N, C-alpha and C positions, 0 to 999 in steps of 0.2 A: 265590703259589699262591692259588687261589680258596678260598672257604669249603667248597665241595663237595670240592675236592681235599684239604683239611685233614680233612674228615669221613671221606673214604675212607682217608686215612692213619691216622686214629685207629681206624677199623674194622679195618684190617689189623693194627694193634698189638694190639687186643683179640682178634683171631682167634688170635693166637699164645698169649697168656696174659691172665689177668685183671689189672686195675689198680684201685687206689683212685683216686678223683677227683683228689686233690692230686698223686699220683704221676704220673698221665697228664698233668696240667697241666704239671708240671715237665719231663717228657720232651719234650712238644711245644714248650715254651718254649725248651729247649736246641737244638731243631732249627730255631729261628729264626722260628717262627710268631708273629703278633701276639697280644697278650694278649686283646684284644677278640674276635678271631676264635675263639680257643681257648675262651673263656667261652661263646660261642654254640654251638659244637660240643659242649662238655661238657653243656650244657643239653639239647640235642637227644638225645644219647646217654642221658642220665638219663631223659628223658621217655619214650623207647621201651623202657626197661628194660635197656639194654645196659651201663649203668654204674650199679652199685649197691654202695655202700660196705658196707652191712650184709651183703649176700650174700657179697661178697668177703672180708670179715673172718671170717665163719663158715667159709667154704671153706678159707681159709688156716689158721685155727685148727685145724680138724679135721685137715688134712694134717700140720701140725707136731706136734700132740699125739699123734694116733693113729699116724701114719706115721713120724714122726721122733723120738718120745719126748721132746719138749721140754716143759718145765714152763710153767705159765701166765705166769710172769714173763718168760720168754724170748719167748714169743709176743706179750705186751704190747709189749715193746721193738721187736720186728720189725714189728708192725703200725704202731707210731708212726713207725718209720723209713720206712715205705711211705706215710705220709701219712694214715693212718686216725685219726680223732679219738678221744680217750681214752674217751669215753662209748660210742661204737660198739664199740670194741675190748673194753671191759669186758663189754658185753652179749653180744658174740659168744663170748667165752671162757666166760662163765657158762652160756650156752645149750649150748655144746658139752660142757662138763664135766657139765652136768645131763643132756642128751640121751643121752650115751654112758656115763653113770654112771662117770666117771673119778675115781679116787682117786689123787691125786698121790703119796702115800707108796707105794702099791702099784706105781704106774707107775715110780717111781724104782728100786724093787727089781727090777722086771722088766728095765728098761734096764741096770741094774748086772749082773744075771746074764748077759744077752746079751753084754755087753762083756767079761766075764771070759774068755770063750773066746778073744778076741783077745789077752788079756794073759797067757795060760797060760805062755808061754816066759820070763817075767820072774820075778825073785825076789819074795818076799812084800812087802817094803817098796816096791818099784817098782810092783807091782800096786796096792797101796793108794793110793799117791800119784797114779798115772795115772787110776785109777778115780774118785778124789775130784775131780780136775781135770776129767775128762770130764763128770761129773754137774753140776759147778759151771757149766761152759760151757753146759749145757743149761738152766740157770736154776733148779735145785732149791734149796730152802732147806737150810741147813747141818744141821738136825736130820734131815731126810729123807735127806740124803747120808750122814751118819754111820750111820744105821740100815741103809740099803741096802748100804753098803760092808761092814759087819759081816756082814749076812746073806749077801751074795754070796761073801764070802771064807770063810764057814764051810761052804759047800756042798762 
C-alpha cells in the first residue's frame, strides 16, 4: 500500500475514535505496514493537528473520571496502556482534576452511593465486600474506599 493509502487508513481509524501516537503506531504495525511509512504518516497527522497526545490524554481523562467514576491512578494506568507517556498523562490528570475541581474522596463517595442501588438485594457483608472491590477496581486509595463504603452503607 502506498503512503497515501496508509495515511487514509490512519485517517479512517482516527475518524472512529482518538488514539495516542504510540497506540496508533502499534495498530498500524499489526496491520502489516512498514515502520518507516508509519513514522512519516504519524508525523503528517501530528503536523496538521489530527494526532495530539496531550489533547487525547485530557479527553480520555475527563471521560474516565467524570463519566466513569475512575480514580486518577486507574486513569494513569489506562493512559499508559494506550501508549501515552507518563509526563503527558500526569499533566492531563492534574489539568482535569484542577479544571473540574474534582475531589477524589468525594468522587469515591458519590460512586459508592450510586453503586449501592445495584447491591440492595444482597446481605450487608456481601454489599460491603462487593462495594469495596468495585471501588478498588476503579483505582481509589484504600483510605478513600473505607470512608466511602462506610458512608454509603450508613445511608
